[in-house]
C-alpha positions in Angstrom: -1.7 -7.4 31.3 -2.2 -6.4 27.3 -2.9 -8.6 24.5 -1.2 -8.0 21.1 -4.0 -7.4 18.7 -3.1 -9.1 15.0 -4.7 -7.3 12.4 -4.6 -10.5 9.7 -6.1 -8.5 6.3 -5.0 -10.5 3.7 -5.2 -14.7 4.3 -8.2 -14.9 3.1 -8.6 -16.4 -0.9 -12.8 -15.9 -0.4 -15.0 -14.1 -2.8 -18.2 -13.7 -1.1 -19.8 -12.3 -4.1 -19.2 -13.1 -7.3 -21.7 -10.2 -9.2 -19.8 -7.5 -10.9 -16.6 -9.7 -11.5 -16.3 -10.0 -15.2 -13.7 -12.5 -16.0 -13.6 -16.4 -15.6 -12.4 -18.4 -12.0 -9.3 -19.1 -13.5 -8.0 -15.9 -14.0 -9.5 -15.1 -10.7 -7.9 -17.7 -8.6 -4.2 -16.6 -10.7 -4.7 -13.1 -9.3 -5.6 -14.4 -5.5 -2.7 -16.6 -5.7 -0.4 -13.6 -6.3 -1.6 -11.3 -4.3 -2.9 -13.2 -1.1 -0.6 -13.1 2.2 -0.9 -17.0 2.3 -0.9 -18.4 5.9 -0.2 -15.3 7.8 -3.0 -16.0 10.3 -0.8 -19.2 11.1 2.4 -17.6 10.7 1.3 -14.5 12.9 -0.3 -17.3 15.9 0.5 -15.7 19.3 -0.9 -17.5 22.3 -3.6 -15.4 24.2 -3.6 -12.4 21.2 -6.9 -11.3 20.1 -6.7 -12.0 16.1 -8.8 -9.4 13.7 -9.3 -11.5 10.2 -10.5 -10.6 7.2 -12.8 -13.8 6.2 -12.6 -12.9 2.6 -9.9 -12.1 0.1 -8.4 -8.4 -0.4 -9.5 -9.1 -3.8 -13.1 -9.1 -3.1 -12.5 -6.0 -0.6 -9.0 -4.7 0.8 -10.1 -3.6 4.1 -6.2 -1.8 4.5 -7.5 0.9 1.8 -9.5 3.8 2.5 -12.9 3.5 1.7 -13.0 6.4 0.2 -11.2 6.4 -3.3 -10.4 10.2 -3.6 -8.0 9.3 -0.6 -6.8 6.2 -1.5 -3.8 6.3 -3.8 -4.4 2.6 -5.3 -7.4 3.7 -6.3 -5.7 5.6 -9.4 -4.5 1.9 -10.7 -8.1 0.3 -10.2 -7.0 -1.8 -6.7 -8.9 0.5 -4.0 -10.5 -1.0 -1.6 -12.7 -2.8 -4.4 -10.4 -4.5 -6.9 -11.6 -3.6 -10.1 -8.4 -4.0 -11.9 -5.2 -6.8 -11.6 -2.1 -6.7 -11.1 -1.5 -6.7 -14.7 -4.3 -3.4 -15.3 -6.8 -6.4 -17.0 -10.2 -5.5 -15.7 -11.7 -7.9 -13.9 -14.8 -6.2 -11.8 -17.3 -3.7 -12.8 -18.7 -1.5 -9.7 -21.8 0.4 -9.4 -23.0 2.4 -6.2 -25.7 -0.1 -5.3 -23.0 -2.7 -4.7 -20.1 -1.0 -3.8 -22.7 0.5 -0.8 -23.6 -3.3 -0.3 -19.9 -4.4 -0.1 -18.8 -1.7 2.4 -22.0 -1.8 4.7 -22.1 -5.8 5.0 -17.8 -6.4 5.3 -15.4 -3.5 4.9 -17.3 -1.3 8.4 -17.9 -4.7 10.1 -14.1 -5.9 10.2 -12.7 -1.9 11.2 -15.8 -1.8 13.9 -14.2 -5.5 15.5 -10.8 -4.1 15.2 -12.0 -0.9 17.3 -13.4 -2.5 19.7 -10.7 -5.0 20.2 -8.3 -1.4 20.8 -11.1 0.0 23.0 -11.1 -3.2 25.2 -7.7 -3.4 25.5 -7.5 0.8 26.3 -10.3 -0.1 29.0 -8.6 -3.0 30.8 -4.9 -2.1 30.6 -5.1 1.9 29.4 -3.3 0.9 26.2 -3.2 -0.9 23.0 -0.8 -2.6 20.7 -1.7 -3.4 16.9 0.8 -5.3 14.6 -0.6 -5.1 11.3 0.5 -9.1 10.1 1.6 -9.3 6.1 3.9 -10.7 3.9 5.3 -9.6 0.6 6.2 -11.0 -2.6 10.6 -11.1 -3.2 9.7 -9.8 -6.6 7.5 -6.5 -6.5 4.3 -6.8 -8.5 3.0 -4.3 -11.3 1.8 -1.8 -9.4 3.4 -1.4 -6.3 4.7 2.0 -5.7 8.2 0.9 -4.9 9.7 -1.3 -7.7 13.1 -1.2 -5.6 15.1 -4.9 -5.5 16.9 -6.5 -3.7 13.8 -6.5 -1.1 14.2 -7.4 2.8 14.0 -10.5 4.5 11.2 -8.2 6.8 10.0 -5.4 6.9 8.3 -3.2 9.7 5.5 -0.3 8.9 5.2 2.8 11.5 3.4 6.3 11.8 4.9 8.7 13.6 1.8 9.0 16.2 1.3 5.4 16.7 4.8 3.7 16.8 7.1 4.3 18.9 10.8 4.6 18.2 11.4 1.9 20.9 10.0 -0.6 18.5 11.5 0.2 15.8 15.0 0.3 17.7 13.8 -3.4 19.0 13.0 -4.5 15.5 16.3 -3.1 14.0 18.4 -5.3 16.8 16.1 -8.1 16.7 16.4 -9.0 13.2 19.6 -8.1 12.9 20.9 -10.7 16.0 18.9 -13.2 13.8 20.9 -12.2 11.1 18.2 -11.2 8.7 17.8 -7.8 6.3 14.9 -5.4 7.3 13.2 -2.7 5.9 11.2 0.2 7.5 8.5 1.2 5.5 9.9 -0.4 2.8 9.1 -1.9 0.3 5.9 -0.9 2.3 4.8 1.5 4.7 2.6 2.5 7.4 0.7 0.3 9.7 -3.2 0.3 10.6 -5.2 2.6 13.6 -8.7 2.6 14.0 -10.4 6.2 12.7 -11.5 7.3 15.8 -8.2 6.4 17.7 -6.0 7.6 14.7 -3.4 11.0 15.8 -5.7 11.3 18.7 -5.0 8.6 21.3 -1.3 7.9 22.1 -2.2 4.9 24.1 -2.7 3.0 20.9 0.4 1.8 19.2 1.0 0.0 16.0 3.5 -1.5 14.1 3.5 -4.0 10.3 5.9 -6.4 10.2 5.9 -8.1 6.7 7.4 -11.1 6.1 9.1 -11.5 2.1 7.3 -14.8 0.7 10.3 -15.9 -0.2 11.5 -17.2 3.6 8.5 -19.2 3.7 6.8 -20.4 0.6 8.3 -21.9 -2.7 7.3 -18.6 -5.0 5.8 -17.9 -6.8 2.7 -20.3 -6.2 1.2 -20.6 -2.4 2.9 -24.4 -1.1 4.4 -23.7 2.2 8.6 -24.4 2.2 10.6 -26.1 4.0 11.5 -23.2 6.1 8.1 -22.5 7.0 8.6 -23.6 10.8 11.6 -22.1 11.5 10.1 -18.1 10.4 6.9 -18.7 12.2 9.2 -19.5 14.7 11.3 -16.1 14.1 8.1 -13.9 14.0 6.4 -15.9 17.5 9.7 -15.1 19.1 9.5 -10.9 17.5 5.7 -10.7 18.9 6.9 -12.1 22.2 9.8 -9.6 22.5 7.9 -6.0 21.1 4.5 -7.2 23.6 7.2 -7.9 26.4 8.6 -4.5 25.9 5.3 -2.5 25.0 3.8 -4.0 28.9 6.8 -2.7 30.3 7.6 0.9 28.6 
């Protein structure tokens, strides 16, 4: 039986190397509070799944960004793979080539290799693999968000034209509609992660992103769990079970 591969890139608040940062800890902590996908490692808990979690903050190294800034749309805002600016545009870090190489080699690439290995093992065992890219998003757009449209949906799925089966998109629509929640499709965020070794090559590798509006489970704008947290955790678990079953039988 295939196991879900849960990719959790933005749940950590850890900064392993402070070299390069030019702001004090208070400003850094404010940015971490704003940008972290709080508790997504727990919110997306699913028994017998394979969890690939970044153990460092996205502000330190964002494993969902392209390693090459020339390919990364957010790099022009100073928020490429290694954040140099805050959401407000303030300079928070200065990166030199040596520091960049050190972080990519010791943090970025090892994370991606873990994901790649998990996919390889599932393909070897079952002939296919399903990645769920696990995120949350603030109810109000960030300053640097490319999509500023409001109001935002309760949940969002991100898709890839090659790696996201149409059946999973349809199942997602039905699931959240029946639960009484609104669903964005590639809105307010689009896409979903696939290891580069398989991207646009392996049809047996499926991927879908699920994003949860933080207003559903946090007392925004802080990072405290709301009284609705366990309800939403239950909804997420039901969704994961539904798509796992559909993928297994598809």
